[in-house]
C-alpha positions as CSV (number, residue, x, y, z in Angstrom):
1,M,0.1,-0.1,0.0
2,Q,1.4,3.3,-1.1
3,I,1.8,6.1,1.6
4,I,1.4,9.6,0.0
5,P,2.0,12.6,2.3
6,A,-0.2,15.7,1.3
7,I,0.7,19.3,0.7
8,D,-2.2,21.8,0.3
9,L,-1.2,25.1,-1.3
10,R,-2.8,28.4,-0.6
11,E,-1.3,31.7,-1.9
12,G,2.1,30.1,-2.2
13,V,2.4,28.6,1.2
14,C,1.4,25.3,2.8
15,A,-2.2,25.3,4.2
16,R,-4.4,22.8,5.9
17,V,-8.0,22.3,5.2
18,W,-10.3,21.9,8.4
19,G,-13.6,20.3,7.6
20,A,-13.0,21.0,4.0
21,E,-14.5,24.4,4.6
22,E,-12.0,26.4,6.8
23,I,-8.5,26.9,5.4
24,E,-5.8,27.8,7.8
25,T,-2.4,28.8,6.1
26,D,1.1,28.2,7.5
27,L,-0.2,25.7,10.1
28,F,2.6,23.4,10.1
29,A,5.2,24.6,7.5
30,S,5.3,27.8,5.5
31,D,7.6,26.7,2.6
32,P,6.4,24.0,0.2
33,I,9.9,23.6,-1.4
34,E,11.4,23.0,2.0
35,Q,8.5,20.4,2.9
36,M,9.2,18.6,-0.3
37,R,12.9,18.5,0.6
38,K,12.0,16.9,3.9
39,F,9.8,14.4,2.2
40,S,12.6,13.5,-0.2
41,E,15.1,13.1,2.5
42,A,12.6,10.7,4.3
43,G,12.3,8.5,1.2
44,V,8.8,9.3,0.2
45,S,8.0,8.0,-3.2
46,A,5.0,10.2,-4.0
47,V,3.3,13.3,-2.8
48,H,-0.3,14.6,-3.2
49,I,-0.4,18.3,-4.0
50,T,-3.7,20.3,-4.0
51,D,-3.7,23.7,-5.4
52,L,-6.5,25.2,-3.4
53,D,-6.5,28.5,-5.2
54,G,-7.0,26.6,-8.3
55,A,-9.7,24.5,-6.9
56,F,-11.7,27.5,-5.9
57,S,-11.0,29.6,-9.0
58,G,-11.4,26.9,-11.7
59,H,-8.0,27.3,-13.2
60,L,-4.3,26.7,-12.4
61,C,-2.7,29.1,-10.0
62,D,0.9,29.8,-9.0
63,Q,2.4,28.0,-11.9
64,E,6.0,29.0,-11.1
65,L,5.8,27.3,-7.7
66,L,4.3,24.2,-9.3
67,R,7.2,24.0,-11.8
68,Q,9.7,24.3,-8.9
69,L,7.9,21.5,-7.1
70,A,8.1,19.4,-10.2
71,E,11.9,19.6,-10.1
72,F,11.9,17.0,-7.3
73,T,12.4,14.1,-9.8
74,D,12.8,11.6,-7.1
75,I,9.2,12.1,-6.0
76,D,6.2,11.3,-8.1
77,I,3.8,14.3,-7.7
78,E,0.1,13.9,-8.1
79,L,-1.5,17.3,-8.7
80,G,-5.1,18.4,-8.3
81,G,-7.0,21.7,-8.1
82,G,-8.4,23.7,-11.0
83,I,-7.2,21.3,-13.8
84,R,-10.2,21.4,-16.0
85,S,-9.0,21.5,-19.6
86,M,-6.8,19.4,-21.9
87,N,-4.3,22.3,-22.2
88,E,-3.8,22.5,-18.4
89,I,-3.3,18.7,-18.4
90,D,-0.7,18.8,-21.2
91,T,1.0,21.8,-19.4
92,V,1.4,20.2,-15.9
93,L,2.4,16.8,-17.3
94,N,5.1,18.5,-19.5
95,W,6.5,20.1,-16.4
96,G,7.3,16.6,-15.1
97,I,4.3,16.3,-12.8
98,K,3.6,12.5,-12.6
99,S,-0.2,12.5,-12.5
100,V,-3.1,14.9,-12.7
101,I,-6.2,14.6,-10.5
102,L,-9.5,15.5,-12.2
103,V,-12.6,16.2,-10.2
104,T,-15.0,18.8,-11.6
105,A,-14.1,17.8,-15.2
106,L,-15.4,14.4,-14.4
107,L,-18.9,15.6,-14.6
108,R,-18.7,18.9,-16.5
109,S,-16.3,17.5,-19.3
110,P,-16.5,13.7,-19.6
111,Q,-15.3,13.7,-23.2
112,M,-12.3,15.7,-22.3
113,V,-11.4,13.1,-19.6
114,T,-11.8,10.3,-22.0
115,E,-9.3,12.1,-24.4
116,A,-6.9,12.6,-21.6
117,T,-7.0,9.0,-20.4
118,A,-6.5,7.8,-24.0
119,K,-3.4,10.0,-24.3
120,Y,-1.9,9.7,-20.9
121,G,-3.3,6.5,-19.4
122,K,-2.9,6.0,-15.7
123,R,-1.3,9.5,-15.4
124,V,-5.0,10.7,-15.2
125,I,-6.6,10.2,-11.8
126,A,-10.1,10.6,-10.8
127,G,-10.8,12.5,-7.7
128,I,-14.1,11.3,-5.9
129,D,-14.9,13.9,-3.3
130,V,-17.9,12.9,-1.2
131,R,-19.9,14.7,1.4
132,D,-22.7,12.4,3.2
133,G,-22.4,10.1,0.3
134,M,-22.9,12.6,-2.5
135,I,-20.4,13.8,-5.0
136,V,-18.8,17.2,-4.3
137,L,-17.3,19.6,-7.0
138,E,-15.6,22.8,-7.4
139,G,-13.5,23.2,-4.3
140,F,-16.0,21.5,-2.0
141,E,-18.6,24.1,-2.9
142,T,-21.2,22.3,-4.9
143,T,-22.8,19.0,-3.7
144,L,-24.6,17.0,-6.4
145,S,-27.5,14.6,-5.9
146,K,-25.3,11.8,-7.4
147,A,-24.1,9.0,-5.2
148,A,-20.4,8.0,-5.3
149,E,-21.1,4.3,-5.8
150,G,-23.3,5.1,-8.9
151,F,-20.8,7.5,-10.4
152,L,-18.0,4.9,-10.4
153,A,-19.3,3.1,-13.7
154,A,-19.3,6.3,-15.6
155,V,-15.6,7.0,-14.3
156,R,-14.5,3.6,-15.5
157,Q,-16.0,4.2,-18.9
158,M,-13.8,7.3,-19.3
159,G,-10.8,5.0,-19.1
160,I,-9.9,5.9,-15.5
161,K,-7.8,3.2,-13.7
162,R,-7.2,4.9,-10.3
163,I,-9.4,6.9,-8.1
164,I,-8.8,9.1,-5.0
165,Y,-11.7,8.8,-2.5
166,T,-12.0,11.6,-0.2
167,D,-14.5,11.9,2.7
168,I,-14.7,15.7,2.9
169,H,-16.3,15.7,6.4
170,R,-13.2,13.8,7.7
171,Y,-10.5,15.6,5.5
172,G,-8.1,17.4,7.9
173,S,-10.0,16.2,11.0
174,L,-8.2,13.3,12.3
175,K,-11.6,11.8,13.1
176,G,-10.8,8.3,11.7
177,V,-12.0,6.5,8.6
178,D,-15.6,5.1,7.7
179,F,-14.4,1.4,7.0
180,D,-17.7,0.2,6.0
181,Q,-17.9,3.0,3.2
182,I,-14.3,2.3,2.2
183,E,-15.0,-1.5,1.9
184,N,-18.0,-0.8,-0.3
185,I,-16.1,1.6,-2.6
186,V,-13.2,-0.9,-3.0
187,A,-15.7,-3.7,-3.8
188,C,-17.5,-1.8,-6.4
189,A,-14.9,0.4,-8.0
190,G,-13.1,-1.9,-10.3
191,M,-10.1,0.5,-10.2
192,E,-7.2,1.1,-7.9
193,V,-8.5,2.9,-4.9
194,V,-6.5,5.6,-2.8
195,V,-8.2,6.9,0.4
196,A,-7.9,10.4,1.9
197,G,-9.7,11.9,4.8
198,G,-9.5,11.4,8.7
199,I,-6.6,8.8,8.8
200,S,-4.8,9.3,12.1
201,T,-3.3,6.0,13.4
202,I,-1.1,3.2,12.2
203,E,-3.9,0.9,13.2
204,Q,-6.1,2.5,10.6
205,L,-3.5,2.0,8.0
206,H,-3.3,-1.8,8.8
207,K,-7.1,-2.1,8.4
208,L,-7.2,-0.1,5.1
209,E,-4.5,-2.4,3.7
210,E,-6.6,-5.3,4.7
211,L,-9.7,-3.9,2.8
212,G,-7.6,-3.9,-0.4
213,V,-6.9,-0.1,-0.6
214,N,-4.1,0.7,-2.9
215,G,-2.8,3.8,-1.3
216,V,-3.5,6.4,1.3
217,I,-3.1,10.2,1.5
218,I,-2.0,11.5,4.8
219,G,-1.6,15.1,5.8
220,K,-2.5,16.4,9.2
221,A,-1.5,13.2,11.0
222,I,2.0,13.4,9.6
223,Y,2.5,16.9,10.4
224,T,1.2,16.6,14.0
225,G,3.2,13.5,14.7
226,K,0.1,11.4,15.3
227,I,1.5,9.0,12.5
228,D,5.3,8.5,12.3
229,L,6.2,8.9,8.6
230,S,9.0,6.4,8.8
231,Q,6.7,3.8,10.3
232,A,4.0,4.6,7.7
233,L,6.4,4.1,4.9
234,K,6.9,0.5,5.9
235,F,3.5,-0.3,4.3
236,E,5.2,0.3,0.9
237,K,7.4,-2.8,1.3
238,N,5.0,-5.0,-0.7
239,I,4.3,-2.5,-3.5
């Protein structure tokens, strides 16, 4: 199971999302470049980066910073937030970003997503953001009357091979994981499943691995020391 630390960007510095609604900047580390350097030294294989400005504005923001982060060639970066066009996908992947995460485009531009997966394959990841079991779009601001489970079939048809399932109520909360829901998602996904939101203990990582989860995104638990990164990275031994 892959361990993927998270960096959320807001106005050029690290931020953390609280309850997916409140954003607090510079909570744990102000310099994203320095944080990436620390992850590189720790032996992290991949980092999940969310451009919060992009997620709320609907387009890529702070491109110079994102290009600098892409220079960490020993770390696979998966980038989400405001990527909603083929041109933006081409742009960030040409910087050296490993993967792009599409959320809003899955519903607004499914044909474009299909085109992107045909061109880039597994480098295109679907972000399934959920609040109370319903799909959330546009920086957590729009909730649709569309259940996550029913949406997975449509995502598969777009050629997606990997999803990131995020429980918005738990993201940044350290409240733990809804294991029943995760088990249900893994069972019906038919794709690789990465889980984000609420993960706060090593024991939870063991349970997620048992459920067949392919990867986990961890932010606040690492920054606060609730999960020791070196211990968490041991879950990657069987990848």
